[in-house]
N, C-alpha and C positions, 0 to 999 in steps of 0.2 A: 608963363613967358618963355621964350625960346631962347636958348643960351647958344650963341653961335661960336664955333670952333674957328680960332683965329690963328693965322700961322704965327710961329713966334719969329723974333729977330734971330739971324744966324749969320757969321760970317759968310762973305761971298765964295763959292766954290769950295767949299771945305766938304771932300768925298765921303768923310767918315760921319757926317752929322745927319742924322734922320730925325723924322718928326714923330712924336709920340701922343698918342690921343687915347684918353680913356673915357669909355662909356658906362652908364649905369642903367639897365634897363630891368623892367618887370619880366617875371617868368614867362608870362603869356606871350612876350614879345619876341621869344625864342624863335617862333615860327617864322620871322621875319629873314633869320639866318639860314633857314633850312635849304632854299635853292642854291643859296652861294656855297655852303657845306657840300652839296650834292654834285655841284659842278667842281668843286674843287678849290680850295684857298692856300695860299702861300705862308709857310710857317717857318720860322728860324730854327736852324737844329745844328748840332754838332753832326758832321758827316764822317764818312769812314768807319762808322759803328755798326753792330748787327742791329737787325730791324727789331728784335727783342728789347735791346738796350734802349731805342728809340722810344717805343711805345711805354716801357715801365720807368726807366731812369729819367729820361727827358720830358715826356710828356705827363709822367706822375700817374699812369693808369696800373691799378694794382696786377700783379701777376695771375692772380685768380681769376680775376674778370677777363684778362687776355685769352686765358686758357678754357674757360666756361663760356665765354659770352661772345668773344670775337672769333666766330666759327670760320668766317671766309675772308682772307687777306690778300690782296693783289700788291706786287712790286712791279712796277713798270708794266702793267697790264697782263702780268702772268701770275697764277696762283701759287702761293707759298705754303709749303709745309715746314720749314725747318727755319725757323725765327734766328736761330744763333749764328747760322752760316750764310745768311743771306744779309749782305752788306748794303750800307746806305751810301749812296753818291750824292753829290751836289745836283739838284733838280729832280731827284728821284719822285717816282710817283706812287704813293701810297693810298690803297683803298681799303677801308674796313668796313666789314658787314656782319651783321648777324645771320642765323642761318636762313637760306634763302629757299623757297618751296621748289617741289617737283625733282626730277632726275637731276638737272642741270645744277640746281642748288646743291645737291647731295654729291655731286662729282666734284663740284669747286670747293667744298667744304674741306676746310685743313685736316690732313692726316685721316680723312673719312674712309669709309668702307669702299668708294668708288674712286678712290683718289687714282688709282692705276690707270683708270680709264682716260685720264688726262695727262699721261705722262710724257707725250711729246710736246706740252705746252706749259708745263711746270717750271717755275723760276729754278733757274741753277746758276750759280757762279760761274762765270767765265775764265777766271785767273786773272793775274795781273793785279797792281797795287792800286788801290783807291784812296784818293787824297783824304787826308785826315784835317779837320779844321772846322772854322764857322762856315754855315752855308744856309741853304733853303731847301725845304722840300714841298711837294704839291700833295695836299692831303684831302681825301674825299670819305663822307661818312655816308651811310645809308640805312634805311629801315629803322628798327628798333634802336640803333646806336646813336642816331640822331638827338633825341630829347636826353639821352643818358651822357653822351660824351660831349656835346656841344657846350655845355658849361666849361668844361675842363679845358678844350682847345681855346674858345673864346678869351677866357681868364688869362690863360698864357700869352695870347696876342696873335694876331694875324697881319700879314702885310697886303696894303691895300694902295691901289693908284688914288689919286686924288678924285677923279671922277667916280670910282667905285664907292669911295667914302660918302661923296656928295649924294649919290641915288641911296646910299643907305639911311643916311640920316632924314632925307625926305619920307622915308618908309616908316621911321619910328615916330612915336607919339611925342611931340615937342615938350608936353608937360612933363614927361617922366624921364627925361633924359638930361644929361651934362656933358660938357666935353672939357678937358684940360689940355691945353696943348703945350708941348714943353719939347725940348731938343735931347737927343740921347746918342751915345757913341755906340754903333752897332758891330764894330770892327768888321765890315765889310765895304770895300771900296766900291762896289758895283750894285748898291742895294738900291737907293733911291725909290724907296716906297714908305709908307706911313704904318707905322706899328699902331694897330687898333686893339686894345686891350678891352673887355667886356666883362663885366661883373653884374650880378643879378641881385636885386633887392630883395633882402629878406623879411 
């Protein structure tokens, strides 16, 4: 029997009130989220911090995993070598990948042997103040990191528009999901999204 997600009652035009939807899926349904995670998902984050802090302190990814497994990182479409001096701004685009094949993959690898070949496109801070506070980041996952990090990112929550959520629910097996709708305060007056948190049945 399908459980429909219904919109909660909320005061009119309360700019701080957003919708919160919880889904529970089976592990084999993770692949439904793969195209979305490769295109990029919007996640809530504290901005104005170093990239390394975003990955470890906010996303909860172990430092050793970041050092050994996430070998290629792009910030705003530029490869990153220094995680502690690359700052996250509102709307930053972060791409995470494991090792990619070939010379191009070796060149883009973080602090790799061929990193000097891409010196002209490597991310570098341009100076100036970066606003600190609550914001959003656009996150992409690729190759081997998809099945490994998807559960972490999805459990934390992704922001979807109503039509994106409707399309997602149509792809999931209705016998193995449930939705719980409620309201929450996200502290951002321009959010307007639906926070979807996904947990995997054990």
